[in-house]
N, C-alpha and C positions, 0 to 999 in steps of 0.2 A: 619574479616571485622567489623569496629567499628560502622556501621550504624544499627540503630534500627528502625523498622517500626511499627507505630501504627496500630492496627487492623481496618479494614474497617468498622466493625460493632459496634465500640465503641459508647456508648451512647452520645448523643449530649449535654445533660444537659441544654437544651434550653427551659425555661418556657415562658409563655406568658408575654410580657413586660408590666409593670405597665403603666398607662396612666396619672399619676400625676407627679408633679415636684419632688416627692420623689423617683423617679425611681433610682434603684441601678446603680452605674456607671459600665462601662464595664472594663475588664482587660486592654484593649488598652488605654483607657483614663486615668485609674489609673496609668499606666506605664508612660505616658507622663507627668502627673502632678507631679509624684514622682521624675522624673529625670530631667525635664527641667522647672518646674514651679518655681524653686527657683532662685532668682537673685544671680549672682556671684558678689563678693565684689571688685574684682580687678578693677583697673581704666583703664588699657589698653584695647583697642578694640579687639586686637588680643587674649586677654585672655578670652573674653566673649564667650566661647564655652561651649556646653553641656559637662558635665564631662566625658562622654564616648567617646569623639572625639579626645582628646589630649592624646598622648601616645608616648613612646619611643620604638625603635625596640626591645630593650632588654625586656621591659615589655610586649610587644605585643606577641612576639614569645617565650613564656615561655616553659620550658622543657616538661610539660605535653601536651601542644598543639602540639609541634613538634613530640613527641612520638606518638600521635594519628594520625597525618598527614602522618607520614613516610610510613606505610604499604599501604597507599592508593595512594599517589602521590610522594613519595620519598622526596628528599631534596628540600627545598623551601627557598626563601628569601623574605623579606618584600619590596614591591614596594612603597606603601604609605598607610596611613590611609585615607579612603574615607570620604569625608565631607558630612554634611547634615543629617546624621543619628541621631535620638534623643532618640532611645530606646535601642541601643546597639552599640558595637564597630564593625566597618566594615573595614576589612583589605584586600588590594589587594596584593596577593602573586604571585611569579614567580617560576615556576618549574625549577629545575636545568637541567632536561632532555629536555628542550625546547618544551614541549608539551602544552604550553599555560599558560595563567594566571588564577588565582583562586580568589575566594572571600570567606573569612572566616567571618562569623557573630557570634559575641559572646554577649550573653545577660548577664546582671549582675547576674541573678539567685537569686535575693533577694526575689522574689515573686513566688508563685506556678504558677501564670499565665504566667511567662516567659517560663516554661517548656511546658505548654499547647499550647502556641503560636508556639513554635518550632515544637511540634507534629502536630499541625494544618498545618503549612507550609510544613512539610514533606509529609503529606497525600495529600496536594494540588499539590505539584510539582510532586509527583508520578502519580497522576491522569492526570496531564497535559503533561506528558512526550511525548505522541505520538499524540497530537491533532493539531500540526502545529502552535501553538502560539509562538511568540518570548519571551520566558520566560527562566529563569535560569534552567539548568539541575543540579539535586542534585547528589553529589558524596558520601557524608557521612553526618551523623548527630549524635549528642550526646545530646539528648533532656534533660536528667536530669543532665548533666555535670559530670557523673560518671568517665569518662576518662580524660576530659579536665579541670575540675574544674568549668566550667560554661556551661549552655546550649549553644550549638554551632552547626552551620551548615557549610558545605563546598559545594560550587557550582562553576561551570565554570564562569569565568569573561566574561561579555558581554560588548563590547565596546559601547561607546555612551556618551552623555552628557545630563544633566538636563537642559532644555531650560526654562529660566524664563524671558527672554526679547526677545520674538519673533519679527522678522522684520515685519511679516504680522499676527497680532493677530487673525484676523477673520479666516484665513485659518488654523492657528495653532489650534484654538479651534475645528474646524471641523474635523481635523485629530484625535484629542483626542476623539471626539465623535465616529468617525469611528472605532477606535481601540476598544473602549468599546462595540460597537455593535458586533464586531467580537468575543470578549470574550463571550458575552452573547449568541451568536449563537451556541457555543459548546454544544453538548448534555450534560445535567447535570450529572456529575459523582456522585458516592456514597460518598458524603461529608456531614459533619455536617452543620446545619444552621449557618449562620453568627451570631455573637453576636448582641444583640439588641443595639440600639443607646443609648447613655448617654445624654438624654435631659437635658440641663443645666437650671438653674434658669433663668427666662425670664424677670426680671424687666428691663433689659437693652432695651428690645424690645419696651416697652411702653414709654420710655423716649423721650421727644421732638417729640411726635407724637400722634397717635390715642391711647387713653388709653385702647381700646378694641382689639388692634392688637394682643397681646400675646394670649388672649383667642381665637380669631378666628383662629390663626395659630395652636394652640394646638388642637382645635376641628377638624381641617382638618387632622392633623397628627394622631389623635386617630381613624380615620376611619378604617373600616375593611380591611384586606389584605388577598387575596386568596392565601393560601399556595401552591396550585397546579400551581401557576404561577412562582414558584421559578426557578431561572436560576443560572448557574455558576457565582459567584460574587467574585470579587477581595477583596472587603471589605474595601479597602483604596485606591481606584483608584483616582488619582489626579496627577497634573503635577510634583510633587516631585518624583513620582514613575514611570515615563516614561522617557526613554532614546531616544535621537535623534542622527541621523547621517545626516548631511546636513539638508534637510527639511522634512525628513521622520522619522517615529518612528522606532527605531531599537530594542527596548526591553521594556517589562513591568516587573518591579522588585518588591521586597518587598511583599511577599505573606503570612505573618503569620496571616492574618485575612480572608483568603480565605474560602469560604463555599457556601451554597445555600441561596438565598434570592430573594426577589422581585427586579425587574430591578431598581426600584426607589431608592434602597439603594445605589448602586454605582453612579447612576446619581445624586442624591441629595448630596452625599458626594463630588463628583467632583465639582458640582456647588457651594457648600459652599466654597471650597478652591479657586475657581476662583473669587468669590465675595470678599473673604478676601484679596487676593493679588492683584487682578486686578479691576474688576468692576461688577456691576449688569448686565450690557449689555453683558459681556462675559458669565456670568452665565446663562442668559436667552437664549443667542445664542447657548450655548451647548445643552440645552434642545430641542430647535427647531431642531438642526442638528441631535441629537440622534434619535428623533422620526421619522424624515424623512429617515435617513439611516437604522434604524432597522425596520421600517415599523410598529411600534406599538406606542400606546399612553401610556405615563408613568402614573402609579397610583400616584395621587398627595399626597396620605397619606404617602407612604413610602418616597417619595421625600421630603416632608415637614418635616418628622420626622428627616431626616438627616440634613436639614437646621437648625433645632432647636438645633443641637449639639453645635452650637457656644456659647462661653461664654468668660468672661474676661481673662481666662487663655490663650486664643489664642494669645493675644498680647505678651505673655511671650515666647511661644515656636516657633512661626513662624520665628522670627529672627534667631533662632538656625538652622532652616532648610535652610533659605535663605543664611546665612553666606556671606552677601555682594554681592551676585550675581544679586540682583535686589533691587530697592528701596522698603522699607517697610513702609507703612503709617499706623502705629498702631492706632492712634486716629480715623482714618476714617474707620476702619474695621467694627465696629458695624453699621455705617450708610449704608455701601454698602450691608451688609447682610440684614439689615432692608428693604432696597429698593428691594432686590431680593425677600424677603418674601412677600412684598406688591404686587409685580408684579405676583408672583406665585398664591396668593390668587385671584387676579383679573382673572387670566387665568383659574383657576379652577371653577370660577363662584360662 
């Protein structure tokens, strides 16, 4: 069996996060910047894909990968390369025995953090296997790429679509909040803490507005957080990682950042993504809905810390995730996030 399981007791390696703008970046943000922060030079819009999304069947199903898959699921064929992934190659495969489709996720393996994120996802999916959440079931993993040449996971395929143009945005936001409240209600498993946020340089926040806004936001984000309030956290919960069938959520995918964290980590991250692609109204509505549905008030420090993760590089990688499925107003991103931060500061008093 090619699967390797990380020990449940492995050290988290999680130190107290610095509170200045010199905070070290997280493996996740490093990965995004390294792979999708560079502009592609080709002129055609169809060529402007993240380098890991375009592939041929021959290149995708290389002999090492097929040899690794064979004892687990037998013969397979490539259905398609799944779009929207910005950190690795996502392949939908079909079993020759008719036992359903599969998803292979392959990380480049250029960084040690690739292996760590695979191990984190394996631990998370193991812990979530019996809790009743609509999440992928793990079949096999090769965290260090010893068998396949790259850090790799194999899961069952979950049908559904990423919804980026909801017919009823307010109801859509509320369903996103309800699913996150459901995730946070799971008794916390024995997982490592989530990685600290990568707070970007904040000069953009003071532009065209209150010159003290960045200082006020950082002061709120630097507030103390009670570690005893940590819950099961996705770590990257947002609309790109939620699948829908008709008007209901069918699955929550992409778990390499799973861990334990304050509720505000997931809430703030989702709100940031809503502000970036949609509006401050959507971001604030999500917060209201979550608190109502979960029956708790979100710690504004953790929430704000994630909102401050925004930076100029978001204009670079968000189009890679959207891939034409919705309009992307790059120039307006900073204004929408700024509006969300201002509203959050007012709400926090």
